[in-house]
mmCIF file of the C-alpha atoms, coordinates in Angstrom:
data_MODEL
# 
_entry.id   MODEL 
# 
loop_
_atom_site.group_PDB 
_atom_site.id 
_atom_site.type_symbol 
_atom_site.label_atom_id 
_atom_site.label_alt_id 
_atom_site.label_comp_id 
_atom_site.label_asym_id 
_atom_site.label_entity_id 
_atom_site.label_seq_id 
_atom_site.pdbx_PDB_ins_code 
_atom_site.Cartn_x 
_atom_site.Cartn_y 
_atom_site.Cartn_z 
_atom_site.occupancy 
_atom_site.B_iso_or_equiv 
_atom_site.pdbx_formal_charge 
_atom_site.auth_seq_id 
_atom_site.auth_comp_id 
_atom_site.auth_asym_id 
_atom_site.auth_atom_id 
_atom_site.pdbx_PDB_model_num 
ATOM 1  C CA . MET A 1 1  ? 117.705 282.375 168.462 1.00 0.00 ? 1  MET A CA 1 
ATOM 2  C CA . SER A 1 2  ? 119.265 280.260 165.760 1.00 0.00 ? 2  SER A CA 1 
ATOM 3  C CA . ILE A 1 3  ? 119.339 280.017 162.007 1.00 0.00 ? 3  ILE A CA 1 
ATOM 4  C CA . ASN A 1 4  ? 118.657 276.756 160.244 1.00 0.00 ? 4  ASN A CA 1 
ATOM 5  C CA . PRO A 1 5  ? 121.971 275.233 159.057 1.00 0.00 ? 5  PRO A CA 1 
ATOM 6  C CA . ASP A 1 6  ? 120.416 274.367 155.668 1.00 0.00 ? 6  ASP A CA 1 
ATOM 7  C CA . LEU A 1 7  ? 119.400 278.003 155.174 1.00 0.00 ? 7  LEU A CA 1 
ATOM 8  C CA . LEU A 1 8  ? 122.842 279.216 156.241 1.00 0.00 ? 8  LEU A CA 1 
ATOM 9  C CA . GLU A 1 9  ? 124.440 276.933 153.650 1.00 0.00 ? 9  GLU A CA 1 
ATOM 10 C CA . LYS A 1 10 ? 122.322 278.518 150.887 1.00 0.00 ? 10 LYS A CA 1 
ATOM 11 C CA . LEU A 1 11 ? 122.550 282.183 151.858 1.00 0.00 ? 11 LEU A CA 1 
ATOM 12 C CA . ARG A 1 12 ? 125.123 284.328 150.057 1.00 0.00 ? 12 ARG A CA 1 
ATOM 13 C CA . CYS A 1 13 ? 126.099 287.972 150.304 1.00 0.00 ? 13 CYS A CA 1 
ATOM 14 C CA . PRO A 1 14 ? 123.829 289.786 147.834 1.00 0.00 ? 14 PRO A CA 1 
ATOM 15 C CA . ALA A 1 15 ? 126.478 292.439 147.081 1.00 0.00 ? 15 ALA A CA 1 
ATOM 16 C CA . CYS A 1 16 ? 129.167 289.892 146.191 1.00 0.00 ? 16 CYS A CA 1 
ATOM 17 C CA . VAL A 1 17 ? 126.818 287.747 144.144 1.00 0.00 ? 17 VAL A CA 1 
ATOM 18 C CA . GLN A 1 18 ? 125.974 290.791 141.993 1.00 0.00 ? 18 GLN A CA 1 
ATOM 19 C CA . GLN A 1 19 ? 129.554 291.998 141.595 1.00 0.00 ? 19 GLN A CA 1 
ATOM 20 C CA . SER A 1 20 ? 131.712 288.915 141.124 1.00 0.00 ? 20 SER A CA 1 
ATOM 21 C CA . ASP A 1 21 ? 132.146 285.178 141.186 1.00 0.00 ? 21 ASP A CA 1 
ATOM 22 C CA . GLU A 1 22 ? 133.983 285.353 144.525 1.00 0.00 ? 22 GLU A CA 1 
ATOM 23 C CA . ASP A 1 23 ? 132.936 283.064 147.332 1.00 0.00 ? 23 ASP A CA 1 
ATOM 24 C CA . SER A 1 24 ? 130.215 285.011 149.074 1.00 0.00 ? 24 SER A CA 1 
ATOM 25 C CA . ARG A 1 25 ? 129.495 282.574 151.902 1.00 0.00 ? 25 ARG A CA 1 
ATOM 26 C CA . LEU A 1 26 ? 128.304 283.951 155.198 1.00 0.00 ? 26 LEU A CA 1 
ATOM 27 C CA . ASP A 1 27 ? 129.524 283.082 158.684 1.00 0.00 ? 27 ASP A CA 1 
ATOM 28 C CA . LEU A 1 28 ? 127.084 283.126 161.585 1.00 0.00 ? 28 LEU A CA 1 
ATOM 29 C CA . VAL A 1 29 ? 128.458 285.310 164.383 1.00 0.00 ? 29 VAL A CA 1 
ATOM 30 C CA . ASN A 1 30 ? 126.936 285.504 167.874 1.00 0.00 ? 30 ASN A CA 1 
ATOM 31 C CA . GLU A 1 31 ? 123.715 283.991 166.491 1.00 0.00 ? 31 GLU A CA 1 
ATOM 32 C CA . VAL A 1 32 ? 122.570 287.466 165.315 1.00 0.00 ? 32 VAL A CA 1 
ATOM 33 C CA . TRP A 1 33 ? 124.959 288.463 162.510 1.00 0.00 ? 33 TRP A CA 1 
ATOM 34 C CA . LEU A 1 34 ? 125.839 287.020 159.108 1.00 0.00 ? 34 LEU A CA 1 
ATOM 35 C CA . VAL A 1 35 ? 129.316 288.102 158.011 1.00 0.00 ? 35 VAL A CA 1 
ATOM 36 C CA . CYS A 1 36 ? 130.481 287.790 154.406 1.00 0.00 ? 36 CYS A CA 1 
ATOM 37 C CA . GLN A 1 37 ? 133.787 285.930 154.103 1.00 0.00 ? 37 GLN A CA 1 
ATOM 38 C CA . HIS A 1 38 ? 134.736 288.007 151.051 1.00 0.00 ? 38 HIS A CA 1 
ATOM 39 C CA . CYS A 1 39 ? 133.696 291.646 151.564 1.00 0.00 ? 39 CYS A CA 1 
ATOM 40 C CA . ASP A 1 40 ? 133.110 291.696 155.339 1.00 0.00 ? 40 ASP A CA 1 
ATOM 41 C CA . ARG A 1 41 ? 129.590 293.112 155.072 1.00 0.00 ? 41 ARG A CA 1 
ATOM 42 C CA . LYS A 1 42 ? 127.580 292.233 158.151 1.00 0.00 ? 42 LYS A CA 1 
ATOM 43 C CA . TYR A 1 43 ? 123.891 291.433 157.894 1.00 0.00 ? 43 TYR A CA 1 
ATOM 44 C CA . PRO A 1 44 ? 121.808 291.457 161.079 1.00 0.00 ? 44 PRO A CA 1 
ATOM 45 C CA . ILE A 1 45 ? 119.293 288.806 162.037 1.00 0.00 ? 45 ILE A CA 1 
ATOM 46 C CA . ARG A 1 46 ? 116.207 290.410 163.567 1.00 0.00 ? 46 ARG A CA 1 
ATOM 47 C CA . ASP A 1 47 ? 113.353 288.343 164.978 1.00 0.00 ? 47 ASP A CA 1 
ATOM 48 C CA . ASP A 1 48 ? 114.994 285.214 163.503 1.00 0.00 ? 48 ASP A CA 1 
ATOM 49 C CA . ILE A 1 49 ? 114.933 286.740 159.996 1.00 0.00 ? 49 ILE A CA 1 
ATOM 50 C CA . PRO A 1 50 ? 118.178 287.581 158.162 1.00 0.00 ? 50 PRO A CA 1 
ATOM 51 C CA . VAL A 1 51 ? 118.083 291.149 156.817 1.00 0.00 ? 51 VAL A CA 1 
ATOM 52 C CA . MET A 1 52 ? 119.828 290.622 153.485 1.00 0.00 ? 52 MET A CA 1 
ATOM 53 C CA . LEU A 1 53 ? 119.713 294.208 152.226 1.00 0.00 ? 53 LEU A CA 1 
ATOM 54 C CA . ILE A 1 54 ? 122.996 295.452 150.753 1.00 0.00 ? 54 ILE A CA 1 
ATOM 55 C CA . ASP A 1 55 ? 122.585 298.863 152.420 1.00 0.00 ? 55 ASP A CA 1 
ATOM 56 C CA . GLU A 1 56 ? 122.159 297.185 155.798 1.00 0.00 ? 56 GLU A CA 1 
ATOM 57 C CA . GLY A 1 57 ? 125.228 294.991 155.310 1.00 0.00 ? 57 GLY A CA 1 
ATOM 58 C CA . SER A 1 58 ? 127.277 297.963 154.130 1.00 0.00 ? 58 SER A CA 1 
ATOM 59 C CA . ARG A 1 59 ? 126.250 299.959 157.196 1.00 0.00 ? 59 ARG A CA 1 
ATOM 60 C CA . TRP A 1 60 ? 128.237 297.535 159.384 1.00 0.00 ? 60 TRP A CA 1 
ATOM 61 C CA . GLN A 1 61 ? 131.047 296.719 156.935 1.00 0.00 ? 61 GLN A CA 1 
ATOM 62 C CA . SER A 1 62 ? 133.741 298.747 158.706 1.00 0.00 ? 62 SER A CA 1 
ATOM 63 C CA . THR A 1 63 ? 132.696 297.632 162.201 1.00 0.00 ? 63 THR A CA 1 
ATOM 64 C CA . PRO A 1 64 ? 134.997 294.938 163.607 1.00 0.00 ? 64 PRO A CA 1 
ATOM 65 C CA . VAL A 1 65 ? 133.171 291.728 164.510 1.00 0.00 ? 65 VAL A CA 1 
ATOM 66 C CA . ALA A 1 66 ? 134.181 292.147 168.165 1.00 0.00 ? 66 ALA A CA 1 
ATOM 67 C CA . GLU A 1 67 ? 132.410 295.533 168.236 1.00 0.00 ? 67 GLU A CA 1 
ATOM 68 C CA . LEU A 1 68 ? 129.086 294.441 166.704 1.00 0.00 ? 68 LEU A CA 1 
ATOM 69 C CA . PRO A 1 69 ? 126.126 295.011 169.010 1.00 0.00 ? 69 PRO A CA 1 
ATOM 70 C CA . ALA A 1 70 ? 124.895 291.895 170.825 1.00 0.00 ? 70 ALA A CA 1 
ATOM 71 C CA . VAL A 1 71 ? 121.396 292.805 169.630 1.00 0.00 ? 71 VAL A CA 1 
ATOM 72 C CA . PRO A 1 72 ? 121.235 294.386 166.168 1.00 0.00 ? 72 PRO A CA 1 
ATOM 73 C CA . PRO A 1 73 ? 119.552 297.791 166.395 1.00 0.00 ? 73 PRO A CA 1 
ATOM 74 C CA . GLU A 1 74 ? 116.617 298.654 164.224 1.00 0.00 ? 74 GLU A CA 1 
ATOM 75 C CA . PRO A 1 75 ? 117.539 300.572 161.056 1.00 0.00 ? 75 PRO A CA 1 
ATOM 76 C CA . ALA A 1 76 ? 117.468 304.358 161.205 1.00 0.00 ? 76 ALA A CA 1 
ATOM 77 C CA . VAL A 1 77 ? 114.322 305.862 159.725 1.00 0.00 ? 77 VAL A CA 1 
# 
């Protein structure tokens, strides 16, 4: 599983983009998480598709990177 480097360069944290002019770049972590450099929201990548929903990123915001699941779980229904 991997994300295209060109796509990674273009993706930004949707929460930060809405709220400020801060750098909202995302770091790829363990090939299955995108972590915002500014706010620390963590967006999962499921089935090779980044889930760029603010609620989903906020759900993992307080979880340390080292404690993120190796496989992002499906969202609660």
